[in-house]
C-alpha positions, -999 to +999 in steps of 0.1 A: -057+417+625-065+383+612-042+353+619-049+326+594-039+289+591-052+268+562-065+233+570-068+206+543-103+199+530-120+181+502-128+195+467-147+227+466-168+244+440-152+273+422-123+253+408-136+253+372-132+290+366-095+288+377-090+258+355-105+276+325-082+305+331-052+282+333-062+266+300-062+300+283-027+307+296-015+273+284-029+278+250-014+313+247+020+299+258+019+271+232+009+294+204+038+317+212+062+288+213+050+275+179+053+309+162+088+313+175+101+277+167+135+290+158+142+305+193+172+293+212+171+264+237+175+289+265+144+307+254+125+274+254+138+267+289+125+301+301+091+293+287+091+259+304+102+275+336+074+301+333+049+274+326+061+254+357+058+286+378+023+292+366+014+256+372+026+260+408+007+292+413-025+277+399-021+246+421-017+269+451-049+287+442-067+254+437-054+240+470-065+273+487-100+269+474-100+232+487-094+241+523-108+255+555-092+286+571-089+293+608-093+331+613-090+355+642-105+389+637-088+414+659-092+451+665-065+478+664-063+476+701-054+439+699-087+426+712-101+395+693-137+399+684-142+366+665-123+334+658-131+301+641-130+280+609-144+293+576-146+274+543-122+288+517-151+286+492-168+315+510-165+352+504-153+377+531-189+388+538-189+359+564-160+377+582-179+410+582-210+393+596-189+376+624-172+410+633-205+428+633-219+403+659-195+420+683-208+455+676-243+454+661-252+484+640-216+494+634-197+494+601-161+482+597-133+477+572-111+446+570-075+453+558-046+430+549-017+453+550-028+483+530-051+461+508-089+463+514-107+430+520-142+437+507-173+415+514-169+401+479-132+390+484-129+352+482-113+338+513-091+317+491-075+349+478-062+359+512-024+362+510-013+342+540+024+348+533+018+382+549+010+365+582-013+380+608-015+415+592-052+420+587-070+446+608-107+452+616-113+489+618-145+501+632-160+531+614-178+560+630-215+563+620-214+601+627-251+596+630-259+629+647-245+652+621-244+630+590-279+614+594-298+646+601-283+669+576-270+646+549-284+654+514-260+635+491-248+600+484-214+586+475-211+551+460-180+530+459-178+507+429-160+473+427-130+490+409-126+515+438-141+545+419-166+568+435-199+582+421-217+610+438-251+626+435-276+647+454-273+682+468-242+697+451-232+718+482-237+688+504-210+668+486-231+655+457-207+672+433-172+657+434-161+670+400-133+691+416-115+659+428-128+635+401-094+624+389-086+613+425-117+591+427-113+569+397-100+539+416-087+524+449-111+541+473-119+517+502-140+539+525-161+570+524-172+589+555-194+620+556-202+651+578-235+669+572-222+686+540-189+670+530-172+636+523-138+621+530-126+591+510-098+568+522-078+552+494-059+518+495-026+536+499-039+554+531-043+588+514-075+609+519-095+628+493-122+654+505-149+674+488-181+693+496-186+724+518-153+737+529-167+748+563-179+712+569-146+695+562-147+694+524-114+713+522-085+695+538-057+714+522-044+728+555-035+692+565-029+677+531+007+666+538-005+646+567-031+628+547-009+615+519-005+580+535-012+558+564-049+567+572-069+537+584-101+553+597-120+586+594-147+598+617-169+629+616-189+653+637-215+675+619-188+698+606-154+682+610-133+651+604-108+632+624-085+607+607-066+579+626-033+569+610-016+535+612+009+548+637-019+558+661-018+596+654-048+617+646-053+644+620-083+668+621-098+694+598-131+712+593-150+737+616-125+746+643-153+750+669-167+715+663-137+693+663-117+705+633-089+720+655-072+696+679-042+717+685-050+721+723-045+683+727-021+677+698+007+662+720-018+635+732-028+626+696+007+618+682+004+580+690-017+553+705-052+562+693-073+532+684-108+547+680-124+581+676-161+588+684-178+620+673-210+635+685-226+666+670-197+689+677-169+671+695-146+641+694-134+616+720-104+595+712-097+562+730-060+553+732-045+518+735-039+523+772-076+530+778-072+567+783-095+593+765-086+626+748-114+651+739-116+682+719-142+705+701-177+717+710-170+751+725-208+757+731-218+727+752-186+714+766-186+678+755-151+685+740-139+694+775-136+664+798-113+681+824-139+677+851-137+639+849-101+637+836-088+615+865-115+589+856-104+588+820-067+580+824-072+542+819-096+514+814-121+530+788-133+504+762-162+523+745-175+559+742-210+568+731-220+604+722-253+621+718-260+657+706-239+674+733-226+648+758-205+617+760-206+585+781-176+562+785-178+526+795-148+513+814-135+477+816-148+473+851-184+481+838-185+516+853-196+547+833-181+582+832-200+611+816-193+647+806-206+675+784-240+693+786-256+685+819-291+684+806-281+662+777-268+635+800-233+649+807-242+648+844-251+614+856-247+621+893-284+613+900-278+577+891-241+574+899-245+545+924-261+525+896-232+531+872-203+519+892-203+484+877-219+460+853-227+482+824-222+465+790-238+489+765-249+525+764-275+539+739-284+576+733-312+599+721-305+636+714-306+645+750-303+613+772-286+580+777-297+545+786-273+519+800-279+481+798-263+462+827-250+426+827-280+416+848-304+429+821-315+460+840-315+495+824-304+528+839-313+561+823-303+598+828-304+631+810-334+652+797-366+635+809-384+646+778-358+627+757-359+594+776-337+603+806-365+594+830-377+558+828-395+558+862-429+551+846-417+518+833-390+511+859-405+477+871-402+464+835-365+474+832-351+455+862-341+424+843-342+407+809-333+436+786-310+426+758-311+456+735-321+493+736-329+513+705-337+550+701-354+578+682-344+615+687-364+616+719-374+581+731-361+546+739-374+511+731-360+481+750-362+445+737-364+419+764-352+383+762-388+371+759-393+393+728-414+419+745-408+456+741-408+484+767-409+521+756-404+554+774-396+591+766-414+617+746-447+602+733-444+623+701-411+605+694-423+569+700-421+569+738-457+557+741-464+523+723-498+517+741-517+517+707-498+486+696-490+471+730-507+438+723-484+433+693-453+439+714-457+413+741-435+387+724-416+378+693-397+411+686-362+405+673-351+439+659-361+476+662-353+505+640-357+540+652-357+572+632-364+608+642-399+603+657-410+567+651-401+531+656-405+500+635-402+465+651-395+433+632-410+402+647-397+366+644-425+358+619-412+386+596-441+410+604-436+447+613-451+468+640-448+506+639-456+534+664-447+571+670-455+602+649-477+591+620-461+613+593-426+601+603-435+565+596-453+557+629-484+547+609-478+519+584-515+511+578-512+520+541-488+492+535-499+469+563-508+439+540-472+439+528-457+439+563-474+408+576-445+384+568-411+381+552-394+413+564-357+408+573-344+443+577-358+478+582-339+510+574-350+546+581-340+581+572-352+611+591-388+609+578-396+575+564-389+537+566-379+511+539-383+474+547-364+447+528-382+414+525-367+379+521-375+379+484-355+411+479-385+434+475-388+467+493-418+482+511-418+519+520-440+542+542-438+575+560-434+610+545-442+606+508-419+634+496-389+621+516-388+584+507-421+571+521-435+567+486-414+546+462-441+541+436-421+558+409-395+531+410-417+502+423-409+479+393-372+481+402-379+471+439-397+439+434-366+417+438-329+416+443-324+443+469-297+435+494-291+468+512-309+502+516-289+533+524-303+568+533-297+605+535-320+627+556-348+627+529-340+600+504-331+563+500-307+543+477-311+506+473-282+483+462-293+453+443-276+419+440-264+428+405-246+459+419-271+483+404-287+512+425-323+524+427-330+558+443-362+576+455-373+604+478-364+641+477-344+649+446-322+675+463-312+649+489-302+622+464-336+607+455-330+614+419-298+598+404-309+600+367-279+623+358-254+596+367-277+566+362-253+550+337-227+548+364-250+530+388-261+501+365-236+477+380-207+470+404-217+493+433-206+477+466-211+504+492-230+537+496-224+564+521 
């Protein structure tokens, strides 16, 4: 929720467009009055009253744009993640940035009642008469299933319509539900081969492979209204409704059937986390409910049930296990033992002080409040950090991962790596470049890319997965502000809006075919497993990479020329 109070301020830019609009209204009203000069006095009075009402509305808008706004951004659980004063001349992207500082790398929605606040919404347009009724809803990344198997894109346009392309059987063909996607869509979530769209009225539309959640007909009556968040495993979806209940569909073995815990999902759920084949729901009272994943057991938390009855504030999932952080800083784990579901070997180190947990496919790494790191799970996937243990006793501020290795950024900007060398666990070849100045790291399947404070990029890991950036090295010496990766390649956005790519040429590492379109104006890069899609400042989209994974959008190019605001 967002509680808002306007504070008086001086004149602000942006008034002129409103004034021009008012002028047009005035002119139209006067013309109508002149052409109907024989109307009765009562009709004239109505016109005057209408004009006065419009004047007041316009004055209110002008006053709104000439003020500061005090905002509190609050989660469904009631926890405030940010608060402060913002100028009403700004757009809501400033609120998104503030919220994302609380949970880096996550995505969220801001809602005022059942109305979406997009990053492009002017703060002056917020309807404060509704009171503190805006929610921040954290979205599940569904990285394990969606990132690895995804081969289609879904773009939301400013008018709320959806455009899809890529592998037809992966959700790239939405023609079967096209009439339902012409407007008012506010979020799209995906599994490996299907999509689910939430509309402004809280209803849900699904398409793609039926076995992966593309067919929600069995629960359709429950998805007609009230849905605020959708999360996914590789093959199933879970929707949280405004009343705290949960609706599931898709592969019954991998989270699509929650009947065994249905009584526990009728109220109170504030967040759902999905790994490859199971879900874990956090309730408002801090308890956790799990289901799915018959093969590895991460959907069955009965062995640690007494520890999950209260106090859980965050859940992290890898391929086949979960780790829950409690309010007292302790950690509870369950699922496949060799994937990190059994943390008994480091249990004494997980009783307090944990503030963040990161995962590879088969291991976990926990950052403690004192800056130390604790690891467990498959040693070949980063579960054993003994080789670098002296470097992980203090000062760690962030941990990033590939499928089989970890990279820790320390407060002094140095980097420590461990895990499978073929996945980026050995950075010795670039060690002199990682002793200071690193501010951000992006990890894909088998390689890392680090951005330094001077805007340069350092890469390591498997060469054909982007660990070798020598071919574009001159372009990565300065100006890089963000790096995005798919399974096989990297794409770096520079401060001037240009994009530099490297890695597997067939899967997005070679963008030469669209190079003239990537020299300026790019604000975001999205990915499937083997392709990229860049959103430009003018709302147009540029794609490259494997055609069957969304790298070729030529068939629907005319629909991607403008107004795209989000891509899943």
